[in-house]
All heavy atoms as TSV, in Angstrom:
chain	resi	resn	atom	element	x	y	z
A	1	MET	N	N	0.845	-1.174	0.004
A	1	MET	CA	C	0.002	0.013	-0.010
A	1	MET	C	C	0.892	1.234	0.002
A	1	MET	O	O	1.843	1.351	0.765
A	1	MET	CB	C	-0.913	-0.001	1.190
A	1	MET	CG	C	-1.792	1.180	1.288
A	1	MET	SD	S	-2.937	0.988	2.672
A	1	MET	CE	C	-3.936	2.380	2.436
A	2	ILE	N	N	0.544	2.170	-0.855
A	2	ILE	CA	C	1.289	3.428	-0.947
A	2	ILE	C	C	0.588	4.467	-0.039
A	2	ILE	O	O	-0.631	4.553	-0.065
A	2	ILE	CB	C	1.327	3.922	-2.409
A	2	ILE	CG1	C	2.112	2.899	-3.260
A	2	ILE	CG2	C	1.969	5.306	-2.501
A	2	ILE	CD1	C	2.120	3.198	-4.714
A	3	THR	N	N	1.387	5.208	0.701
A	3	THR	CA	C	0.845	6.258	1.599
A	3	THR	C	C	1.469	7.595	1.240
A	3	THR	O	O	2.519	7.681	0.596
A	3	THR	CB	C	1.161	5.900	3.057
A	3	THR	OG1	O	2.580	5.883	3.264
A	3	THR	CG2	C	0.545	4.576	3.478
A	4	LYS	N	N	0.849	8.668	1.725
A	4	LYS	CA	C	1.343	10.010	1.421
A	4	LYS	C	C	2.718	10.272	1.976
A	4	LYS	O	O	3.454	11.071	1.413
A	4	LYS	CB	C	0.349	11.058	1.982
A	4	LYS	CG	C	-0.974	11.130	1.289
A	4	LYS	CD	C	-1.795	12.319	1.709
A	4	LYS	CE	C	-2.258	12.232	3.157
A	4	LYS	NZ	N	-3.239	13.278	3.487
A	5	ASP	N	N	3.053	9.635	3.074
A	5	ASP	CA	C	4.333	9.917	3.702
A	5	ASP	C	C	5.482	9.033	3.157
A	5	ASP	O	O	6.599	9.086	3.634
A	5	ASP	CB	C	4.261	9.783	5.211
A	5	ASP	CG	C	3.870	8.396	5.663
A	5	ASP	OD1	O	3.340	7.611	4.899
A	5	ASP	OD2	O	4.134	8.082	6.853
A	6	MET	N	N	5.180	8.266	2.139
A	6	MET	CA	C	6.178	7.382	1.558
A	6	MET	C	C	7.035	8.175	0.526
A	6	MET	O	O	6.499	9.001	-0.197
A	6	MET	CB	C	5.427	6.254	0.816
A	6	MET	CG	C	6.296	5.166	0.256
A	6	MET	SD	S	5.299	3.793	-0.407
A	6	MET	CE	C	4.769	3.026	1.129
A	7	LEU	N	N	8.315	7.886	0.526
A	7	LEU	CA	C	9.200	8.522	-0.445
A	7	LEU	C	C	8.809	8.025	-1.861
A	7	LEU	O	O	8.364	6.874	-2.032
A	7	LEU	CB	C	10.651	8.163	-0.195
A	7	LEU	CG	C	11.263	8.646	1.092
A	7	LEU	CD1	C	12.680	8.153	1.236
A	7	LEU	CD2	C	11.242	10.178	1.178
A	8	ILE	N	N	8.971	8.889	-2.837
A	8	ILE	CA	C	8.603	8.524	-4.241
A	8	ILE	C	C	9.348	7.253	-4.635
A	8	ILE	O	O	8.749	6.333	-5.217
A	8	ILE	CB	C	8.943	9.669	-5.198
A	8	ILE	CG1	C	8.049	10.892	-4.880
A	8	ILE	CG2	C	8.733	9.240	-6.647
A	8	ILE	CD1	C	8.477	12.154	-5.573
A	9	ILE	N	N	10.651	7.194	-4.372
A	9	ILE	CA	C	11.435	6.066	-4.764
A	9	ILE	C	C	10.897	4.753	-4.153
A	9	ILE	O	O	10.909	3.716	-4.759
A	9	ILE	CB	C	12.942	6.290	-4.472
A	9	ILE	CG1	C	13.790	5.273	-5.247
A	9	ILE	CG2	C	13.224	6.241	-3.006
A	9	ILE	CD1	C	13.858	5.574	-6.730
A	10	ASP	N	N	10.408	4.836	-2.902
A	10	ASP	CA	C	9.870	3.660	-2.226
A	10	ASP	C	C	8.517	3.293	-2.773
A	10	ASP	O	O	8.154	2.120	-2.866
A	10	ASP	CB	C	9.798	3.900	-0.712
A	10	ASP	CG	C	11.157	3.994	-0.070
A	10	ASP	OD1	O	12.120	3.433	-0.626
A	10	ASP	OD2	O	11.245	4.643	0.973
A	11	ALA	N	N	7.729	4.276	-3.193
A	11	ALA	CA	C	6.425	4.026	-3.797
A	11	ALA	C	C	6.595	3.217	-5.085
A	11	ALA	O	O	5.811	2.307	-5.391
A	11	ALA	CB	C	5.693	5.326	-4.055
A	12	LEU	N	N	7.640	3.531	-5.844
A	12	LEU	CA	C	7.899	2.822	-7.085
A	12	LEU	C	C	8.209	1.344	-6.884
A	12	LEU	O	O	8.051	0.543	-7.815
A	12	LEU	CB	C	9.032	3.503	-7.861
A	12	LEU	CG	C	8.736	4.848	-8.433
A	12	LEU	CD1	C	10.008	5.558	-8.873
A	12	LEU	CD2	C	7.759	4.775	-9.594
A	13	LYS	N	N	8.587	0.982	-5.694
A	13	LYS	CA	C	8.939	-0.397	-5.360
A	13	LYS	C	C	7.736	-1.234	-4.843
A	13	LYS	O	O	7.912	-2.367	-4.489
A	13	LYS	CB	C	10.058	-0.424	-4.319
A	13	LYS	CG	C	11.323	0.214	-4.783
A	13	LYS	CD	C	12.326	0.307	-3.669
A	13	LYS	CE	C	13.561	1.092	-4.090
A	13	LYS	NZ	N	14.498	1.238	-2.981
A	14	GLN	N	N	6.572	-0.621	-4.783
A	14	GLN	CA	C	5.418	-1.277	-4.210
A	14	GLN	C	C	4.645	-2.179	-5.132
A	14	GLN	O	O	3.661	-2.809	-4.733
A	14	GLN	CB	C	4.446	-0.236	-3.579
A	14	GLN	CG	C	5.081	0.581	-2.480
A	14	GLN	CD	C	5.563	-0.278	-1.310
A	14	GLN	OE1	O	4.839	-1.068	-0.774
A	14	GLN	NE2	N	6.836	-0.103	-0.964
A	15	GLY	N	N	5.042	-2.242	-6.352
A	15	GLY	CA	C	4.338	-3.058	-7.334
A	15	GLY	C	C	5.008	-2.896	-8.674
A	15	GLY	O	O	6.238	-2.801	-8.743
A	16	ASP	N	N	4.252	-2.877	-9.715
A	16	ASP	CA	C	4.780	-2.677	-11.049
A	16	ASP	C	C	5.266	-1.249	-11.187
A	16	ASP	O	O	4.429	-0.312	-11.320
A	16	ASP	CB	C	3.694	-2.996	-12.093
A	16	ASP	CG	C	4.168	-2.906	-13.523
A	16	ASP	OD1	O	5.113	-2.158	-13.805
A	16	ASP	OD2	O	3.580	-3.637	-14.360
A	17	ALA	N	N	6.533	-1.056	-11.148
A	17	ALA	CA	C	7.142	0.286	-11.177
A	17	ALA	C	C	6.705	1.069	-12.415
A	17	ALA	O	O	6.487	2.277	-12.346
A	17	ALA	CB	C	8.665	0.229	-11.090
A	18	GLN	N	N	6.518	0.405	-13.536
A	18	GLN	CA	C	6.131	1.097	-14.765
A	18	GLN	C	C	4.726	1.665	-14.622
A	18	GLN	O	O	4.479	2.805	-15.006
A	18	GLN	CB	C	6.195	0.137	-15.971
A	18	GLN	CG	C	5.815	0.803	-17.272
A	18	GLN	CD	C	6.787	1.942	-17.641
A	18	GLN	OE1	O	7.974	1.862	-17.412
A	18	GLN	NE2	N	6.241	2.956	-18.271
A	19	LYS	N	N	3.828	0.885	-14.079
A	19	LYS	CA	C	2.430	1.374	-13.914
A	19	LYS	C	C	2.365	2.497	-12.891
A	19	LYS	O	O	1.621	3.491	-13.093
A	19	LYS	CB	C	1.488	0.223	-13.480
A	19	LYS	CG	C	1.236	-0.750	-14.577
A	19	LYS	CD	C	0.299	-1.857	-14.113
A	19	LYS	CE	C	0.060	-2.860	-15.231
A	19	LYS	NZ	N	-0.815	-3.963	-14.816
A	20	ILE	N	N	3.114	2.391	-11.814
A	20	ILE	CA	C	3.162	3.436	-10.803
A	20	ILE	C	C	3.750	4.707	-11.414
A	20	ILE	O	O	3.199	5.793	-11.202
A	20	ILE	CB	C	3.932	2.934	-9.570
A	20	ILE	CG1	C	3.215	1.799	-8.881
A	20	ILE	CG2	C	4.186	4.118	-8.627
A	20	ILE	CD1	C	4.014	1.061	-7.835
A	21	ALA	N	N	4.817	4.563	-12.169
A	21	ALA	CA	C	5.437	5.688	-12.827
A	21	ALA	C	C	4.486	6.388	-13.779
A	21	ALA	O	O	4.426	7.592	-13.875
A	21	ALA	CB	C	6.717	5.253	-13.544
A	22	GLU	N	N	3.722	5.588	-14.523
A	22	GLU	CA	C	2.762	6.151	-15.458
A	22	GLU	C	C	1.736	7.039	-14.744
A	22	GLU	O	O	1.417	8.123	-15.199
A	22	GLU	CB	C	2.033	5.051	-16.237
A	22	GLU	CG	C	2.911	4.397	-17.283
A	22	GLU	CD	C	2.268	3.207	-17.926
A	22	GLU	OE1	O	1.063	2.924	-17.739
A	22	GLU	OE2	O	2.955	2.486	-18.665
A	23	VAL	N	N	1.240	6.590	-13.600
A	23	VAL	CA	C	0.268	7.391	-12.811
A	23	VAL	C	C	0.919	8.678	-12.351
A	23	VAL	O	O	0.355	9.780	-12.485
A	23	VAL	CB	C	-0.284	6.587	-11.590
A	23	VAL	CG1	C	-1.087	7.504	-10.673
A	23	VAL	CG2	C	-1.094	5.422	-12.061
A	24	LEU	N	N	2.152	8.577	-11.861
A	24	LEU	CA	C	2.863	9.790	-11.419
A	24	LEU	C	C	3.099	10.739	-12.570
A	24	LEU	O	O	2.876	11.949	-12.468
A	24	LEU	CB	C	4.170	9.392	-10.738
A	24	LEU	CG	C	4.031	8.669	-9.398
A	24	LEU	CD1	C	5.398	8.106	-8.951
A	24	LEU	CD2	C	3.449	9.568	-8.313
A	25	GLN	N	N	3.533	10.210	-13.701
A	25	GLN	CA	C	3.799	11.076	-14.860
A	25	GLN	C	C	2.536	11.701	-15.399
A	25	GLN	O	O	2.533	12.874	-15.785
A	25	GLN	CB	C	4.523	10.288	-15.912
A	25	GLN	CG	C	5.953	9.949	-15.481
A	25	GLN	CD	C	6.685	9.045	-16.442
A	25	GLN	OE1	O	6.099	8.272	-17.190
A	25	GLN	NE2	N	8.001	9.099	-16.391
A	26	GLU	N	N	1.446	10.947	-15.427
A	26	GLU	CA	C	0.158	11.518	-15.880
A	26	GLU	C	C	-0.300	12.622	-14.966
A	26	GLU	O	O	-1.069	13.505	-15.374
A	26	GLU	CB	C	-0.908	10.401	-15.939
A	26	GLU	CG	C	-0.695	9.445	-17.085
A	26	GLU	CD	C	-1.609	8.218	-16.997
A	26	GLU	OE1	O	-2.443	8.103	-16.078
A	26	GLU	OE2	O	-1.478	7.343	-17.862
A	27	SER	N	N	0.168	12.607	-13.726
A	27	SER	CA	C	-0.193	13.634	-12.733
A	27	SER	C	C	0.734	14.822	-12.799
A	27	SER	O	O	0.532	15.770	-12.057
A	27	SER	CB	C	-0.180	13.029	-11.336
A	27	SER	OG	O	-1.115	12.000	-11.225
A	28	GLY	N	N	1.752	14.778	-13.655
A	28	GLY	CA	C	2.663	15.905	-13.831
A	28	GLY	C	C	4.014	15.738	-13.160
A	28	GLY	O	O	4.846	16.659	-13.173
A	29	MET	N	N	4.250	14.598	-12.569
A	29	MET	CA	C	5.556	14.324	-11.935
A	29	MET	C	C	6.420	13.562	-12.928
A	29	MET	O	O	6.226	12.366	-13.138
A	29	MET	CB	C	5.356	13.507	-10.675
A	29	MET	CG	C	4.584	14.191	-9.594
A	29	MET	SD	S	4.448	13.161	-8.170
A	29	MET	CE	C	3.206	14.064	-7.257
A	30	HIS	N	N	7.348	14.290	-13.553
A	30	HIS	CA	C	8.126	13.693	-14.642
A	30	HIS	C	C	9.521	13.268	-14.291
A	30	HIS	O	O	10.187	12.547	-15.053
A	30	HIS	CB	C	8.133	14.640	-15.840
A	30	HIS	CG	C	6.765	14.857	-16.378
A	30	HIS	ND1	N	6.087	13.922	-17.129
A	30	HIS	CD2	C	5.923	15.924	-16.248
A	30	HIS	CE1	C	4.897	14.396	-17.443
A	30	HIS	NE2	N	4.758	15.600	-16.916
A	31	CYS	N	N	10.093	13.749	-13.187
A	31	CYS	CA	C	11.459	13.342	-12.893
A	31	CYS	C	C	11.452	12.373	-11.706
A	31	CYS	O	O	11.818	12.695	-10.605
A	31	CYS	CB	C	12.392	14.517	-12.654
A	31	CYS	SG	S	12.091	15.505	-11.217
A	32	LEU	N	N	11.030	11.150	-11.997
A	32	LEU	CA	C	10.837	10.157	-10.944
A	32	LEU	C	C	12.145	9.578	-10.434
A	32	LEU	O	O	12.196	9.014	-9.332
A	32	LEU	CB	C	9.953	9.028	-11.474
A	32	LEU	CG	C	8.619	9.461	-11.946
A	32	LEU	CD1	C	7.860	8.285	-12.544
A	32	LEU	CD2	C	7.800	10.093	-10.834
A	33	HIS	N	N	13.218	9.709	-11.211
A	33	HIS	CA	C	14.477	9.120	-10.755
A	33	HIS	C	C	15.510	10.224	-10.436
A	33	HIS	O	O	16.707	9.915	-10.303
A	33	HIS	CB	C	15.003	8.151	-11.815
A	33	HIS	CG	C	14.047	7.025	-12.047
A	33	HIS	ND1	N	13.816	6.046	-11.147
A	33	HIS	CD2	C	13.208	6.789	-13.081
A	33	HIS	CE1	C	12.925	5.192	-11.580
A	33	HIS	NE2	N	12.535	5.621	-12.785
A	34	CYS	N	N	15.056	11.419	-10.300
A	34	CYS	CA	C	15.981	12.501	-9.891
A	34	CYS	C	C	16.254	12.409	-8.420
A	34	CYS	O	O	15.670	11.604	-7.688
A	34	CYS	CB	C	15.408	13.863	-10.280
A	34	CYS	SG	S	13.983	14.393	-9.289
A	35	MET	N	N	17.165	13.245	-7.936
A	35	MET	CA	C	17.516	13.195	-6.522
A	35	MET	C	C	16.348	13.489	-5.600
A	35	MET	O	O	16.244	12.923	-4.521
A	35	MET	CB	C	18.622	14.224	-6.234
A	35	MET	CG	C	19.962	13.814	-6.869
A	35	MET	SD	S	20.536	12.166	-6.327
A	35	MET	CE	C	20.786	12.426	-4.607
A	36	LEU	N	N	15.389	14.321	-6.015
A	36	LEU	CA	C	14.237	14.613	-5.176
A	36	LEU	C	C	13.389	13.352	-4.913
A	36	LEU	O	O	12.791	13.234	-3.854
A	36	LEU	CB	C	13.386	15.701	-5.775
A	36	LEU	CG	C	13.976	17.103	-5.740
A	36	LEU	CD1	C	13.088	18.095	-6.427
A	36	LEU	CD2	C	14.270	17.553	-4.314
A	37	ALA	N	N	13.362	12.434	-5.879
A	37	ALA	CA	C	12.560	11.223	-5.717
A	37	ALA	C	C	13.069	10.392	-4.537
A	37	ALA	O	O	12.359	9.612	-3.956
A	37	ALA	CB	C	12.559	10.415	-6.992
A	38	HIS	N	N	14.350	10.564	-4.237
A	38	HIS	CA	C	14.968	9.783	-3.156
A	38	HIS	C	C	14.732	10.425	-1.804
A	38	HIS	O	O	14.983	9.780	-0.771
A	38	HIS	CB	C	16.485	9.622	-3.407
A	38	HIS	CG	C	16.758	8.785	-4.583
A	38	HIS	ND1	N	16.907	7.422	-4.503
A	38	HIS	CD2	C	16.898	9.090	-5.907
A	38	HIS	CE1	C	17.140	6.928	-5.703
A	38	HIS	NE2	N	17.124	7.910	-6.582
A	39	GLY	N	N	14.299	11.692	-1.736
A	39	GLY	CA	C	14.126	12.338	-0.483
A	39	GLY	C	C	12.823	13.102	-0.313
A	39	GLY	O	O	12.628	13.769	0.693
A	40	GLU	N	N	11.927	12.978	-1.246
A	40	GLU	CA	C	10.673	13.687	-1.227
A	40	GLU	C	C	9.521	12.706	-1.122
A	40	GLU	O	O	9.475	11.699	-1.814
A	40	GLU	CB	C	10.524	14.544	-2.484
A	40	GLU	CG	C	9.412	15.534	-2.446
A	40	GLU	CD	C	9.483	16.489	-3.637
A	40	GLU	OE1	O	9.646	16.043	-4.780
A	40	GLU	OE2	O	9.381	17.692	-3.374
A	41	THR	N	N	8.572	12.996	-0.256
A	41	THR	CA	C	7.420	12.121	-0.080
A	41	THR	C	C	6.379	12.411	-1.171
A	41	THR	O	O	6.457	13.433	-1.857
A	41	THR	CB	C	6.734	12.339	1.271
A	41	THR	OG1	O	6.161	13.644	1.331
A	41	THR	CG2	C	7.681	12.116	2.420
A	42	ILE	N	N	5.461	11.479	-1.329
A	42	ILE	CA	C	4.373	11.662	-2.286
A	42	ILE	C	C	3.622	12.950	-1.994
A	42	ILE	O	O	3.323	13.753	-2.859
A	42	ILE	CB	C	3.411	10.464	-2.258
A	42	ILE	CG1	C	4.128	9.167	-2.650
A	42	ILE	CG2	C	2.172	10.728	-3.095
A	42	ILE	CD1	C	4.443	9.064	-4.109
A	43	GLU	N	N	3.360	13.168	-0.718
A	43	GLU	CA	C	2.620	14.361	-0.283
A	43	GLU	C	C	3.368	15.658	-0.621
A	43	GLU	O	O	2.785	16.625	-1.116
A	43	GLU	CB	C	2.287	14.301	1.194
A	43	GLU	CG	C	1.418	15.409	1.677
A	43	GLU	CD	C	0.938	15.210	3.081
A	43	GLU	OE1	O	1.708	14.648	3.912
A	43	GLU	OE2	O	-0.188	15.593	3.386
A	44	GLU	N	N	4.674	15.672	-0.355
A	44	GLU	CA	C	5.492	16.845	-0.669
A	44	GLU	C	C	5.514	17.111	-2.155
A	44	GLU	O	O	5.350	18.254	-2.592
A	44	GLU	CB	C	6.939	16.652	-0.123
A	44	GLU	CG	C	7.012	16.671	1.387
A	44	GLU	CD	C	8.355	16.157	1.910
A	44	GLU	OE1	O	9.062	15.416	1.160
A	44	GLU	OE2	O	8.668	16.518	3.042
A	45	ALA	N	N	5.721	16.088	-2.956
A	45	ALA	CA	C	5.764	16.260	-4.392
A	45	ALA	C	C	4.405	16.686	-4.937
A	45	ALA	O	O	4.374	17.546	-5.825
A	45	ALA	CB	C	6.167	14.920	-5.056
A	46	ALA	N	N	3.335	16.147	-4.379
A	46	ALA	CA	C	1.996	16.566	-4.795
A	46	ALA	C	C	1.780	18.045	-4.545
A	46	ALA	O	O	1.245	18.752	-5.385
A	46	ALA	CB	C	0.939	15.714	-4.109
A	47	ALA	N	N	2.211	18.505	-3.384
A	47	ALA	CA	C	2.059	19.913	-3.033
A	47	ALA	C	C	2.841	20.814	-4.006
A	47	ALA	O	O	2.326	21.837	-4.454
A	47	ALA	CB	C	2.535	20.140	-1.606
A	48	VAL	N	N	4.057	20.427	-4.329
A	48	VAL	CA	C	4.883	21.219	-5.278
A	48	VAL	C	C	4.243	21.292	-6.652
A	48	VAL	O	O	4.302	22.296	-7.311
A	48	VAL	CB	C	6.292	20.578	-5.390
A	48	VAL	CG1	C	7.078	21.200	-6.522
A	48	VAL	CG2	C	7.051	20.724	-4.061
A	49	HIS	N	N	3.574	20.198	-7.043
A	49	HIS	CA	C	2.985	20.137	-8.378
A	49	HIS	C	C	1.496	20.539	-8.393
A	49	HIS	O	O	0.861	20.441	-9.457
A	49	HIS	CB	C	3.131	18.727	-8.962
A	49	HIS	CG	C	4.562	18.399	-9.273
A	49	HIS	ND1	N	5.202	18.811	-10.401
A	49	HIS	CD2	C	5.470	17.655	-8.601
A	49	HIS	CE1	C	6.440	18.366	-10.401
A	49	HIS	NE2	N	6.627	17.679	-9.308
A	50	GLY	N	N	0.963	20.971	-7.251
A	50	GLY	CA	C	-0.446	21.382	-7.194
A	50	GLY	C	C	-1.436	20.245	-7.395
A	50	GLY	O	O	-2.495	20.444	-8.000
A	51	ILE	N	N	-1.071	19.063	-6.913
A	51	ILE	CA	C	-1.914	17.881	-7.076
A	51	ILE	C	C	-2.532	17.521	-5.730
A	51	ILE	O	O	-1.879	17.643	-4.682
A	51	ILE	CB	C	-1.023	16.714	-7.568
A	51	ILE	CG1	C	-0.370	17.056	-8.897
A	51	ILE	CG2	C	-1.832	15.428	-7.660
A	51	ILE	CD1	C	0.752	16.144	-9.295
A	52	ASP	N	N	-3.759	17.067	-5.761
A	52	ASP	CA	C	-4.415	16.577	-4.537
A	52	ASP	C	C	-3.776	15.238	-4.147
A	52	ASP	O	O	-3.896	14.249	-4.856
A	52	ASP	CB	C	-5.915	16.375	-4.832
A	52	ASP	CG	C	-6.687	15.938	-3.596
A	52	ASP	OD1	O	-6.294	14.922	-2.985
A	52	ASP	OD2	O	-7.697	16.594	-3.269
A	53	ALA	N	N	-3.064	15.231	-3.040
A	53	ALA	CA	C	-2.338	14.025	-2.588
A	53	ALA	C	C	-3.263	12.851	-2.348
A	53	ALA	O	O	-2.900	11.718	-2.701
A	53	ALA	CB	C	-1.518	14.369	-1.347
A	54	ASP	N	N	-4.425	13.068	-1.780
A	54	ASP	CA	C	-5.348	11.973	-1.511
A	54	ASP	C	C	-5.837	11.323	-2.807
A	54	ASP	O	O	-5.914	10.077	-2.879
A	54	ASP	CB	C	-6.544	12.467	-0.671
A	54	ASP	CG	C	-6.123	12.875	0.738
A	54	ASP	OD1	O	-5.287	12.171	1.344
A	54	ASP	OD2	O	-6.643	13.897	1.235
A	55	GLU	N	N	-6.134	12.132	-3.785
A	55	GLU	CA	C	-6.586	11.574	-5.083
A	55	GLU	C	C	-5.448	10.796	-5.743
A	55	GLU	O	O	-5.645	9.740	-6.327
A	55	GLU	CB	C	-7.077	12.674	-6.013
A	55	GLU	CG	C	-8.425	13.254	-5.609
A	55	GLU	CD	C	-9.519	12.195	-5.632
A	55	GLU	OE1	O	-9.598	11.385	-6.586
A	55	GLU	OE2	O	-10.284	12.165	-4.647
A	56	LEU	N	N	-4.224	11.347	-5.689
A	56	LEU	CA	C	-3.072	10.657	-6.255
A	56	LEU	C	C	-2.835	9.332	-5.562
A	56	LEU	O	O	-2.603	8.318	-6.234
A	56	LEU	CB	C	-1.821	11.555	-6.132
A	56	LEU	CG	C	-0.544	10.948	-6.670
A	56	LEU	CD1	C	-0.661	10.576	-8.122
A	56	LEU	CD2	C	0.618	11.945	-6.469
A	57	ILE	N	N	-2.942	9.253	-4.252
A	57	ILE	CA	C	-2.766	8.009	-3.519
A	57	ILE	C	C	-3.803	6.985	-3.941
A	57	ILE	O	O	-3.463	5.819	-4.150
A	57	ILE	CB	C	-2.832	8.300	-1.990
A	57	ILE	CG1	C	-1.608	9.094	-1.539
A	57	ILE	CG2	C	-2.910	6.967	-1.200
A	57	ILE	CD1	C	-0.275	8.455	-1.791
A	58	LYS	N	N	-5.032	7.429	-4.152
A	58	LYS	CA	C	-6.079	6.479	-4.635
A	58	LYS	C	C	-5.693	5.902	-5.963
A	58	LYS	O	O	-5.854	4.685	-6.200
A	58	LYS	CB	C	-7.420	7.197	-4.726
A	58	LYS	CG	C	-8.067	7.514	-3.400
A	58	LYS	CD	C	-9.393	8.221	-3.617
A	58	LYS	CE	C	-9.949	8.753	-2.309
A	58	LYS	NZ	N	-11.182	9.535	-2.488
A	59	LYS	N	N	-5.238	6.746	-6.891
A	59	LYS	CA	C	-4.855	6.260	-8.225
A	59	LYS	C	C	-3.651	5.318	-8.132
A	59	LYS	O	O	-3.608	4.321	-8.859
A	59	LYS	CB	C	-4.518	7.456	-9.115
A	59	LYS	CG	C	-5.700	8.309	-9.475
A	59	LYS	CD	C	-5.273	9.486	-10.333
A	59	LYS	CE	C	-6.411	10.416	-10.645
A	59	LYS	NZ	N	-5.987	11.616	-11.383
A	60	LEU	N	N	-2.688	5.667	-7.335
A	60	LEU	CA	C	-1.496	4.802	-7.188
A	60	LEU	C	C	-1.854	3.435	-6.615
A	60	LEU	O	O	-1.380	2.425	-7.115
A	60	LEU	CB	C	-0.449	5.506	-6.311
A	60	LEU	CG	C	0.226	6.728	-6.936
A	60	LEU	CD1	C	1.030	7.484	-5.891
A	60	LEU	CD2	C	1.107	6.312	-8.093
A	61	ASN	N	N	-2.663	3.434	-5.562
A	61	ASN	CA	C	-3.038	2.165	-4.918
A	61	ASN	C	C	-3.916	1.312	-5.832
A	61	ASN	O	O	-3.933	0.094	-5.718
A	61	ASN	CB	C	-3.659	2.404	-3.572
A	61	ASN	CG	C	-2.600	2.680	-2.515
A	61	ASN	OD1	O	-1.583	2.016	-2.455
A	61	ASN	ND2	N	-2.816	3.713	-1.731
A	62	ALA	N	N	-4.616	1.956	-6.767
A	62	ALA	CA	C	-5.487	1.213	-7.689
A	62	ALA	C	C	-4.647	0.396	-8.694
A	62	ALA	O	O	-5.153	-0.598	-9.203
A	62	ALA	CB	C	-6.386	2.178	-8.458
A	63	VAL	N	N	-3.388	0.809	-8.954
A	63	VAL	CA	C	-2.576	0.072	-9.907
A	63	VAL	C	C	-1.658	-0.976	-9.295
A	63	VAL	O	O	-1.006	-1.730	-10.016
A	63	VAL	CB	C	-1.736	1.010	-10.812
A	63	VAL	CG1	C	-2.634	1.917	-11.621
A	63	VAL	CG2	C	-0.694	1.766	-10.029
A	64	ILE	N	N	-1.631	-1.015	-7.948
A	64	ILE	CA	C	-0.727	-2.042	-7.327
A	64	ILE	C	C	-1.515	-3.248	-6.880
A	64	ILE	O	O	-2.677	-3.260	-6.754
A	64	ILE	CB	C	0.117	-1.496	-6.178
A	64	ILE	CG1	C	-0.744	-0.948	-5.010
A	64	ILE	CG2	C	1.040	-0.424	-6.643
A	64	ILE	CD1	C	0.073	-0.655	-3.778
């Protein structure tokens, strides 16, 4: 299960990384393997990109 407080890099390890990456990229998060992905939570990244973190979490958990 992916949670808002999970690091992006850890979220990618929760299932099919390609499907998870597609959801993140469709939401506007395009640099999934940059340094920020290793130290930024889903919630922090969502805030930076103006994305509703709760909705993003629902979409991510739907693909795992």
